[in-house]
C-alpha positions in Angstrom: 10.1 -21.3 7.6 6.4 -21.2 7.1 4.4 -22.9 4.3 4.1 -19.7 2.2 7.9 -19.2 2.1 8.6 -22.9 1.5 6.1 -22.7 -1.4 7.7 -19.6 -2.9 11.3 -21.0 -2.5 10.3 -24.3 -4.2 8.4 -22.6 -7.1 11.0 -19.9 -7.7 14.6 -20.7 -6.6 15.7 -17.1 -7.4 13.2 -15.8 -4.9 14.2 -18.6 -2.6 17.7 -17.1 -2.4 16.3 -13.7 -1.6 14.1 -15.2 1.2 17.2 -16.8 2.7 19.1 -13.4 2.8 16.3 -11.1 3.9 15.3 -11.0 7.6 11.8 -12.3 8.3 9.1 -9.8 7.4 6.3 -9.2 9.9 2.8 -8.6 8.8 0.4 -6.2 10.4 -3.3 -5.8 9.4 -4.8 -2.3 10.0 -7.6 -2.0 12.4 -8.9 1.3 10.9 -9.1 1.2 7.1 -10.2 4.8 6.9 -7.0 5.9 8.8 -4.8 3.6 6.8 -6.1 5.1 3.5 -5.8 8.6 4.9 -2.2 8.0 5.9 -1.4 6.6 2.4 -2.7 9.8 0.8 -0.7 12.0 3.1 2.5 9.9 2.5 2.2 9.8 -1.3 5.5 11.0 -3.0 7.2 11.6 0.3 10.2 10.0 2.0 9.3 7.8 5.0 10.8 10.4 7.4 8.9 13.3 5.9 5.7 11.3 5.7 6.0 10.3 9.4 6.6 13.9 10.5 3.6 15.3 8.5 1.3 12.5 9.6 2.2 13.2 13.3 1.3 16.9 12.7 -2.0 15.9 11.1 -2.9 13.6 14.0 -2.3 16.4 16.4 -5.2 18.3 14.7 -7.7 15.6 15.7 -9.2 15.6 19.2 -7.7 12.7 21.1 -6.1 11.7 17.8 -9.4 10.0 16.8 -9.1 9.3 13.1 -12.8 9.2 12.1 -14.4 10.8 9.0 -16.5 13.2 11.0 -13.5 14.7 12.9 -11.4 14.9 9.7 -14.2 16.7 7.9 -14.4 19.3 10.6 -10.8 20.4 10.5 -10.2 23.7 8.9 -8.5 23.3 5.4 -5.9 25.9 6.2 -4.8 24.0 9.4 -4.3 20.8 7.3 -2.3 22.9 4.8 -0.2 24.4 7.7 0.7 20.8 8.8 2.7 20.5 5.5 0.1 18.9 3.4 -0.4 20.3 -0.2 -3.7 21.9 -1.2 -4.2 19.0 -3.6 -3.9 16.5 -0.9 -6.2 18.6 1.4 -8.9 18.1 -1.3 -8.2 14.4 -1.4 -8.5 14.1 2.4 -11.8 15.9 2.5 -13.1 13.9 -0.4 -12.3 10.6 1.4 -13.9 11.9 4.6 -17.1 13.0 2.8 -17.4 9.8 0.7 -16.9 7.7 3.9 -19.5 9.6 5.8 -22.0 9.3 3.0 -21.3 5.5 2.8 -19.7 6.0 -0.6 -17.0 3.7 0.7 -18.2 0.6 2.5 -15.2 -0.3 4.6 -17.3 -2.8 6.6 -18.0 -4.7 3.4 -14.3 -5.0 2.4 -13.7 -8.3 4.1 -16.2 -10.1 1.8 -15.2 -8.3 -1.4 -12.6 -9.4 -3.9 -9.4 -7.5 -4.5 -10.7 -6.0 -7.8 -14.0 -5.0 -6.2 -12.1 -3.1 -3.5 -9.8 -1.4 -6.1 -13.0 -0.3 -8.0 -14.4 1.2 -4.8 -11.2 3.0 -3.8 -10.4 4.6 -7.1 -13.7 6.5 -6.9 -12.0 8.7 -4.3 -10.0 11.7 -5.5 -6.2 11.1 -5.3 -6.5 7.3 -5.1 -5.3 5.5 -8.1 -4.7 1.8 -8.7 -1.2 1.8 -7.1 -2.5 3.3 -3.8 -5.4 0.8 -3.8 -3.0 -2.1 -4.4 -0.7 -0.9 -1.5 -3.8 -0.7 0.7 -4.7 -4.3 -0.1 -1.2 -5.5 0.5 -0.4 -3.6 3.7 -3.6 -2.4 5.4 -5.7 -5.5 4.5 -2.8 -8.0 4.3 -4.4 -9.6 1.3 -2.0 -12.5 0.3 -2.1 -12.5 -3.5 -1.7 -8.9 -4.8 0.9 -7.9 -7.5 1.5 -4.3 -8.3 3.2 -3.8 -11.7 2.7 0.0 -11.2 5.3 0.1 -8.4 8.7 1.3 -9.7 10.6 -0.3 -6.8 9.1 -3.7 -7.5 10.0 -3.4 -11.2 13.6 -2.5 -10.3 13.8 -5.4 -7.8 12.6 -7.9 -10.5 15.1 -6.5 -13.0 17.9 -6.9 -10.5 17.0 -10.3 -9.1 16.3 -11.9 -12.4 19.2 -10.2 -14.1 17.1 -8.6 -16.9 18.7 -6.2 -19.3 15.9 -3.7 -18.9 13.0 -2.9 -16.6 10.4 -5.8 -17.2 7.4 -5.1 -19.3 4.0 -5.9 -17.6 3.8 -9.2 -19.5 7.4 -10.2 -18.4 6.7 -9.2 -14.8 3.4 -11.0 -14.6 4.9 -14.1 -16.1 7.5 -14.2 -13.4 4.8 -13.5 -10.7 2.6 -16.4 -11.9 5.1 -18.7 -10.1 4.2 -16.9 -6.8 0.4 -17.4 -6.8 -1.4 -17.5 -4.4 1.3 -15.6 -2.3 2.3 -12.8 -4.6 2.0 -10.1 -1.8 4.7 -12.0 0.3 6.9 -12.4 -2.8 6.7 -8.6 -3.5 7.6 -7.8 0.1 10.7 -9.9 -0.1 11.6 -8.3 -3.5 11.3 -4.8 -2.1 13.5 -5.8 0.8 16.1 -7.2 -1.6 16.8 -3.7 -2.8 18.3 -3.0 0.6 20.8 -5.8 0.2 24.2 -4.8 -1.2 
């Protein structure tokens, strides 16, 4: 067990029990932040299976599947729609491509920016709210200490694990999450997985 998991188990015995039951979770950092954000827009409010299918169709529209803003910008809007992507999301995709080309989003600066600075940048794009930005920090950037109260699954996992009588308020959830600092992302990942346990 690595130091992060030992720390979490020691600081929060309830989470420690979950860590024992859940198979080890692998972490993967994205190499193309533009692509990772684009995929998260396409996947919003879809099941994993549907999202994977539609994302594959979208990639097929790109020459050599090169996911760069210039190529995305050139795709005809109707072709994106025909891949199964709503008109609303088409506008989000084009907005992200345009802002990236115009250096409205400085992906190359993200490594030296704080979590909150990155969230502030990302929510400037149409269709990206705080939740999507937090998921981007957790999964694409592998930032270690992100907590997303806006995630319904996470709230349910906390309610179940800590035997609460109701979904936790933000104050209650953040009080529990304080024990996980500076590894809140890892704690959240184990809590999400705990929902798969019977």
